[in-house]
C-alpha positions in Angstrom: 14.2 13.2 15.9 12.5 15.3 13.1 8.7 15.8 13.6 6.5 15.2 10.7 4.0 17.7 9.8 0.7 16.2 8.4 -0.8 17.0 5.2 -3.9 18.9 6.1 -5.9 18.1 3.1 -4.7 14.5 2.6 -7.7 12.3 2.1 -7.4 8.6 2.3 -10.6 7.5 3.6 -12.7 4.9 1.9 -16.4 5.4 1.2 -18.9 2.8 2.6 -20.6 0.5 0.4 -23.9 2.1 -0.4 -26.0 -0.4 -2.5 -25.4 -4.2 -2.6 -24.5 -5.9 -6.0 -27.7 -7.8 -5.6 -29.8 -4.7 -6.3 -28.5 -4.7 -10.0 -29.3 -8.4 -10.6 -32.5 -9.4 -12.5 -34.4 -12.6 -11.7 -32.5 -14.3 -14.4 -28.8 -13.3 -12.9 -28.2 -10.6 -15.5 -26.4 -7.4 -14.1 -28.5 -4.6 -14.9 -27.4 -1.0 -14.5 -28.9 1.9 -16.3 -28.8 1.1 -20.1 -26.3 -1.7 -19.6 -27.2 -5.3 -19.4 -24.5 -8.0 -18.8 -24.7 -11.8 -18.4 -23.2 -15.1 -19.6 -24.0 -14.3 -23.1 -22.2 -11.0 -23.2 -23.0 -7.2 -22.9 -25.8 -5.2 -24.4 -26.5 -1.7 -24.5 -30.1 -0.8 -24.6 -29.4 2.7 -26.0 -27.5 1.2 -28.9 -30.2 -1.0 -29.8 -32.4 1.9 -30.6 -30.0 2.9 -33.3 -28.0 0.9 -35.6 -24.5 1.0 -34.8 -21.8 1.5 -37.2 -19.2 -1.2 -37.5 -16.0 0.0 -35.6 -13.6 -2.6 -37.1 -12.9 -4.1 -33.7 -15.7 -6.9 -34.0 -14.5 -10.7 -34.4 -15.5 -12.6 -37.1 -16.7 -15.4 -34.5 -18.8 -15.5 -31.4 -17.8 -17.3 -28.2 -18.6 -17.9 -24.7 -16.4 -18.2 -21.6 -16.5 -21.9 -22.0 -14.7 -21.7 -25.4 -11.5 -20.1 -23.6 -8.8 -22.2 -22.2 -6.3 -20.8 -19.6 -2.7 -20.9 -20.3 -1.4 -19.1 -17.4 -2.0 -16.1 -14.9 -0.2 -13.1 -16.1 -1.4 -10.6 -13.7 -2.9 -10.3 -10.1 -3.8 -6.9 -8.8 -6.3 -4.6 -7.5 -8.4 -5.2 -10.6 -8.7 -8.7 -10.2 -6.9 -11.6 -11.9 -5.6 -11.4 -15.5 -5.1 -14.7 -17.5 -3.7 -15.5 -20.8 -6.4 -17.5 -22.5 -6.6 -19.2 -25.9 -9.7 -19.8 -27.9 -10.0 -23.5 -28.1 -11.3 -23.7 -31.7 -9.5 -20.8 -33.4 -6.2 -20.5 -31.4 -6.3 -16.9 -31.0 -4.8 -15.5 -27.7 -6.6 -13.0 -25.5 -6.2 -11.5 -22.0 -9.1 -12.3 -19.6 -9.5 -10.1 -16.8 -11.8 -11.3 -14.0 -13.2 -8.6 -11.5 -15.3 -9.6 -8.5 -18.1 -7.4 -8.0 -18.5 -7.3 -4.2 -17.2 -3.7 -4.3 -18.4 -0.2 -3.5 -20.9 1.7 -5.5 -18.6 4.2 -6.8 -16.3 1.5 -7.9 -19.2 -0.3 -9.8 -20.1 3.0 -11.5 -16.5 3.2 -12.8 -16.5 -0.4 -14.0 -19.8 0.3 -15.7 -18.2 3.2 -17.3 -15.2 1.1 -18.5 -17.5 -1.3 -20.0 -19.3 1.5 -21.9 -15.9 2.9 -23.1 -14.8 -0.4 -24.3 -18.0 -1.2 -26.0 -17.9 1.9 -28.0 -14.1 2.5 -28.3 -12.8 3.4 -31.9 -9.3 4.3 -31.0 -6.4 2.3 -31.9 -4.4 3.5 -28.8 -6.9 2.0 -26.1 -6.7 -1.6 -25.5 -9.5 -3.5 -27.2 -12.3 -5.2 -25.1 -14.0 -7.8 -27.5 -16.4 -9.3 -25.1 -17.6 -8.8 -21.6 -19.5 -11.4 -19.4 -21.2 -11.4 -16.0 -21.5 -14.7 -14.0 -21.6 -15.8 -10.5 -20.8 -12.4 -9.1 -17.8 -11.6 -11.4 -17.5 -9.5 -14.5 -14.9 -11.0 -17.0 -13.3 -8.7 -19.9 -12.0 -10.5 -22.8 -9.3 -8.1 -23.9 -6.9 -7.7 -26.5 -3.6 -9.6 -25.7 -0.6 -7.3 -25.9 2.3 -9.7 -26.4 5.0 -7.6 -25.1 3.7 -6.6 -21.7 3.7 -3.2 -20.3 6.0 -0.1 -20.4 7.0 -1.4 -16.8 8.3 -4.7 -18.4 10.1 -2.6 -21.0 12.2 -0.5 -18.8 13.0 -3.5 -16.4 14.8 -4.8 -19.1 16.3 -1.7 -20.9 16.5 0.5 -17.6 16.3 3.5 -20.0 14.5 4.4 -23.2 16.1 6.8 -25.7 14.4 10.0 -26.7 13.3 9.0 -30.4 11.6 5.9 -28.9 10.1 8.0 -26.1 8.8 10.2 -28.8 7.0 7.4 -30.4 5.7 6.1 -27.2 4.4 9.7 -26.0 2.6 10.2 -29.3 0.8 7.0 -29.2 -0.3 7.4 -25.4 -1.1 11.1 -26.2 -3.5 9.9 -29.0 -5.0 7.6 -26.6 -5.5 10.4 -24.1 -6.9 12.8 -26.6 -9.6 10.0 -27.4 -10.5 9.7 -23.5 -10.4 13.4 -22.8 -12.0 15.0 -25.8 -14.2 12.4 -27.4 -15.1 10.2 -24.3 -14.8 13.1 -21.6 -13.1 10.6 -19.3 -10.3 11.2 -17.0 -8.1 8.0 -16.8 -6.9 8.6 -13.2 -4.2 5.7 -13.1 -1.8 6.5 -16.0 1.5 4.5 -15.0 4.1 2.2 -16.8 1.8 -0.9 -15.9 -1.3 0.6 -17.4 0.6 1.2 -20.9 0.7 -2.0 -22.8 3.0 -2.7 -25.8 3.0 -5.4 -28.5 5.6 -6.8 -30.9 4.4 -4.2 -33.7 5.4 -1.4 -31.4 2.0 -0.2 -30.8 1.4 1.3 -27.3 -2.3 1.3 -26.0 -3.8 2.5 -22.7 -5.7 0.1 -20.4 -7.6 0.1 -17.1 -9.5 3.4 -17.1 -9.4 4.3 -13.5 -10.9 1.0 -12.2 -7.6 -0.3 -10.7 -6.8 2.4 -8.5 -10.4 2.4 -7.0 -10.3 -1.1 -6.4 -7.0 -0.9 -4.8 -8.1 1.6 -2.3 -11.2 -0.1 -1.4 -9.9 -3.5 -0.8 -6.9 -2.6 1.3 -4.3 -3.7 -0.9 -1.6 -1.5 0.3 1.1 -2.1 -2.0 -0.9 -1.5 -5.2 -2.8 1.5 -3.4 0.8 3.0 -2.6 2.0 2.2 -6.2 -1.1 4.1 -7.6 -0.1 7.2 -5.7 3.6 7.3 -7.2 2.2 9.0 -10.4 -0.5 10.9 -8.8 -1.1 14.6 -9.4 -0.6 17.1 -6.3 -4.1 18.1 -6.4 -5.5 14.7 -6.3 -3.1 13.7 -3.4 -4.2 16.7 -1.4 -7.9 16.1 -2.0 -8.7 18.9 -4.4 -10.7 19.0 -7.5 -8.9 17.6 -10.5 -9.7 17.3 -14.3 -7.9 15.9 -17.5 -4.7 17.6 -16.5 -4.2 15.2 -13.6 -3.5 12.6 -16.4 -0.9 14.9 -17.9 1.0 15.0 -14.8 1.2 11.4 -14.5 2.2 10.9 -18.2 5.2 13.4 -17.5 6.1 11.2 -14.5 6.2 8.2 -16.5 8.1 9.5 -19.5 10.6 11.0 -17.0 11.2 7.6 -15.3 11.7 6.2 -18.7 14.3 8.5 -19.7 16.4 8.6 -16.3 15.9 4.8 -15.3 14.4 5.5 -11.8 11.3 6.9 -10.4 11.9 10.7 -10.4 11.3 11.2 -6.6 14.2 8.7 -5.8 17.2 10.8 -5.4 19.7 8.5 -7.3 20.2 5.1 -8.9 22.2 4.1 -5.8 19.4 5.0 -3.5 18.6 1.7 -1.6 15.1 2.4 -0.3 12.0 4.1 -1.6 10.9 7.3 0.3 8.2 6.2 2.7 4.6 6.6 1.9 4.4 9.7 3.9 7.5 11.3 2.5 6.5 10.5 -1.1 3.0 12.3 -0.7 4.7 15.2 1.1 7.2 15.5 -1.8 4.7 15.5 -4.4 2.4 18.0 -3.0 4.9 20.4 -1.3 8.4 20.2 -3.3 9.2 21.6 -6.5 8.3 19.2 -9.3 10.8 16.9 -10.9 12.7 18.0 -14.3 14.9 16.3 -16.9 18.6 17.1 -16.4 19.2 19.5 -19.0 22.9 18.4 -19.4 21.6 14.8 -20.5 18.5 15.5 -22.6 17.5 17.7 -25.4 15.9 21.2 -24.9 12.8 19.7 -26.7 12.6 16.8 -24.1 13.1 19.0 -21.0 10.4 21.3 -22.4 8.0 18.5 -23.0 8.5 17.1 -19.5 8.0 20.4 -17.9 5.0 21.1 -19.9 3.5 18.0 -18.1 4.9 18.2 -14.6 3.5 21.6 -13.4 2.3 21.8 -9.6 -0.6 24.2 -10.8 -3.0 22.2 -13.2 -3.8 25.2 -15.0 -0.1 25.5 -16.2 -0.1 21.9 -17.8 -0.4 21.6 -21.6 -3.5 19.6 -22.8 -3.1 16.1 -24.4 -4.1 17.9 -27.8 -1.3 20.7 -27.4 1.3 18.0 -26.5 0.7 16.2 -29.7 2.1 19.1 -31.7 5.1 19.6 -29.1 8.4 20.2 -30.6 9.7 17.0 -29.0 6.9 14.9 -30.7 7.3 16.7 -34.1 11.2 16.4 -33.9 10.9 12.6 -34.7 8.1 12.4 -36.8 8.8 11.1 -40.3 12.1 9.6 -39.1 10.9 6.1 -39.5 11.5 5.1 -35.9 10.3 1.6 -35.3 9.5 0.9 -31.7 8.9 -2.8 -32.7 12.5 -3.2 -33.3 13.3 -2.1 -29.5 10.4 -4.3 -27.8 11.3 -7.2 -30.5 14.6 -7.6 -29.0 13.5 -8.0 -25.6 12.4 -11.4 -23.6 8.5 -11.4 -23.8 7.2 -11.1 -20.3 5.2 -14.2 -20.6 6.4 -17.6 -21.9 3.9 -20.1 -22.9 3.7 -23.5 -24.9 2.7 -22.7 -28.3 
């Protein structure tokens, strides 16, 4: 039997919890961390109260509390908690409600606080809008924009592969979101994968989950989600090296290639019955040459785009800003390609009583 050589630098250890959540609660039950205050009434950033905050166009014309929302159905269960489709009782508008239990490690708490701050300040049309957030009884609830066509994972489950013109439209929107996160918010997403790229009937693509899900999965021992997160992870992250914004670019390249060829790039063929084992997958990502787009099936521009993303050396990867002007993206600009037509022809991932 072939012996398996261990990856020397592989780090899968989980840090111990450092500070109990109770240390961040005031006497009134408000979650207080730095300049962030969160309770049943919603979120406040103390730093923003010192200066008048410009309108960012995402404010709702009505205020509400959690009691104003009725659950229609659960639409997702994962490392980040439960996601429900909810309807505002009086206005009828749909939202996605994500509930996160806060009995978690300090590092993850910091990530969630960061996500709340990004959501509060977000002015990017390619990042999922968070309209409200609440803290109550040990859980944070995020009231998110409902993307009615699900995720890119839902799309490729139905269409199997996505043609280059549509992929260029998807890539452009995701890159615009990454430019915002990388260059304006100075945040590494850490968990770019098909299920974190959401789509609506208008053909808009938006990034969700700024790294919280991956960390929650690793801390809570949810192995399936944990392993799934590693599929799109860059070699330097798997091997425990330092990483930067370019790790998100590797992940984007993997997602785009999967959408094009109809299978996860490290699966040998569509007929392959089983996925590589967890160990084999990590070993392949770290040690083997990176996947490429087959040049006999795709345009030179697309092959070049994938190659610019999936480079083993992070320094060889293009930045999100550079990729926005890549020939593959430019090739289809001004061609009036409507992603809404593609997703509009699909079954919506959630059926609910109107």
